[in-house]
C-alpha positions in Angstrom: -17.6 -91.1 51.4 -19.6 -94.2 50.6 -19.2 -93.7 46.8 -15.4 -93.6 47.1 -15.4 -96.8 49.1 -17.5 -98.6 46.5 -15.2 -97.5 43.7 -12.2 -98.6 45.6 -13.8 -102.0 46.6 -14.9 -102.5 43.0 -11.4 -101.7 41.7 -9.8 -104.2 44.1 -12.3 -106.9 43.1 -11.6 -106.3 39.4 -7.9 -106.5 40.1 -8.2 -109.7 42.1 -10.4 -111.2 39.4 -8.0 -110.2 36.7 -5.1 -111.7 38.6 -7.0 -114.9 39.1 -7.9 -115.2 35.4 -4.3 -114.3 34.4 -2.9 -116.9 36.8 -5.2 -119.6 35.5 -4.6 -118.8 31.9 -0.8 -118.7 32.2 -0.8 -121.8 34.4 -2.8 -123.8 31.8 -0.8 -122.6 28.8 1.3 -125.4 27.3 5.0 -124.6 27.2 6.5 -124.1 23.7 8.6 -127.1 22.5 12.3 -126.6 23.1 14.3 -126.1 19.9 16.9 -128.9 19.4 20.4 -127.6 19.3 22.1 -128.3 16.0 25.7 -129.4 15.8 27.9 -127.7 13.2 30.5 -129.5 11.2 34.0 -129.2 12.3 34.9 -127.6 9.0 32.6 -124.6 10.0 34.6 -123.7 13.1 38.0 -122.4 13.9 40.1 -122.8 16.9 42.1 -119.9 18.4 44.8 -119.5 20.9 44.3 -117.1 23.8 46.5 -115.7 26.4 45.4 -116.9 29.9 44.6 -114.5 32.6 47.6 -115.6 34.6 49.9 -115.0 31.7 48.4 -111.6 31.0 48.9 -110.7 34.6 52.5 -111.9 34.5 53.2 -109.8 31.4 51.5 -106.8 32.9 53.4 -107.0 36.1 56.7 -107.4 34.3 56.0 -104.3 32.2 55.0 -102.3 35.3 58.0 -103.5 37.2 60.3 -102.4 34.4 58.7 -99.0 34.4 59.0 -98.7 38.2 62.7 -99.6 38.1 63.1 -96.8 35.6 61.3 -94.4 37.9 58.3 -94.1 35.5 54.6 -93.9 36.5 52.6 -95.8 33.8 49.5 -97.9 33.2 49.8 -101.3 31.5 47.0 -102.9 29.6 46.9 -106.4 28.1 44.3 -107.2 25.4 43.3 -110.5 23.8 43.3 -111.2 20.1 39.9 -109.6 19.7 41.1 -106.4 21.4 39.2 -107.1 24.7 41.0 -106.1 27.8 42.3 -109.0 29.9 44.0 -107.0 32.6 45.0 -103.4 33.3 47.4 -102.2 36.0 47.5 -98.6 36.8 50.8 -97.8 38.5 51.0 -95.4 41.5 51.2 -91.9 40.1 50.1 -92.7 36.6 48.2 -90.0 34.8 44.5 -90.3 34.2 45.0 -90.3 30.4 47.3 -93.3 30.7 44.6 -95.9 31.3 42.7 -95.4 28.0 45.9 -94.8 26.1 47.5 -98.1 27.2 44.3 -100.0 26.2 44.1 -98.2 22.8 47.8 -98.8 22.1 47.5 -102.5 22.9 44.3 -102.8 20.7 46.2 -101.1 17.8 49.2 -103.5 18.2 47.2 -106.7 18.2 45.0 -105.4 15.3 48.0 -105.1 13.0 50.4 -107.6 14.7 53.1 -104.9 14.9 54.6 -102.6 17.5 52.8 -99.3 17.6 56.1 -97.4 17.0 56.2 -99.2 13.6 52.5 -98.5 12.9 52.9 -94.8 13.7 55.5 -94.6 10.9 52.9 -96.1 8.5 50.7 -93.1 9.0 52.8 -91.1 6.5 51.6 -93.5 3.7 48.1 -94.1 5.1 47.0 -91.1 7.3 43.4 -92.4 7.5 44.5 -95.3 9.7 44.3 -93.0 12.7 40.5 -92.6 12.0 39.8 -96.3 12.9 37.8 -96.3 16.2 39.7 -97.5 19.2 43.1 -97.1 17.8 46.1 -95.0 18.9 49.1 -94.8 16.7 51.7 -93.8 19.3 54.7 -95.9 20.3 54.1 -98.0 23.5 52.6 -101.4 22.6 53.8 -104.6 21.2 51.9 -107.8 20.1 52.2 -111.1 21.9 52.4 -113.9 19.3 52.0 -117.7 19.2 53.9 -118.8 16.1 53.5 -115.8 13.9 49.9 -115.1 14.8 49.0 -112.3 17.3 47.1 -113.6 20.4 47.4 -110.6 22.6 49.2 -107.3 23.0 50.7 -105.3 25.9 50.3 -101.5 25.8 51.9 -99.0 28.1 51.3 -95.3 28.6 52.4 -92.6 30.9 56.2 -92.4 30.4 57.6 -89.2 28.9 58.1 -90.9 25.6 56.5 -93.6 23.6 59.9 -95.3 23.1 60.1 -95.8 26.9 56.5 -97.1 27.0 57.3 -99.6 24.3 60.5 -100.6 26.0 58.4 -101.5 29.1 55.8 -103.3 26.9 58.6 -105.4 25.4 59.8 -106.3 28.9 56.3 -107.6 29.6 56.3 -109.7 26.4 59.8 -111.0 27.2 58.6 -112.2 30.6 56.0 -114.4 28.8 58.7 -116.2 26.9 60.3 -117.5 30.1 
């Protein structure tokens, strides 16, 4: 019994000594000098226009309202120019697949600045487009533009046809023009 107490006491003393040495070394170490931030020239930057969260929510609600008035259970997704989701609304009764489908449709529309119904037709000439990760070439999304540049897109999924989904997406975009 005495041997195990000595080993334990010795281990605790070594740990305490180590902590004290470490504390004194780290406390006495001089901090590294801070790197000075460099300003870049204005010619090396670009400005972009983004859809606000409030506008994205307005468009999404308008699309969802249009679907509900038509008796459809859908999910609506709004993505920004970079394809990042700003807002998603999953309507009551919308299928589980509709969430991801709405986001992927919106991503596809903003990526090519065209409604996905038009993009789906392009697959006949370029079938490899469908292999691009994150895309979904089914009707149901339309871009939101400022001037002629895409700044966002609204995607809808869950109605029995992509044409209906896209009709609801257009209603969302139209609400943003008001």
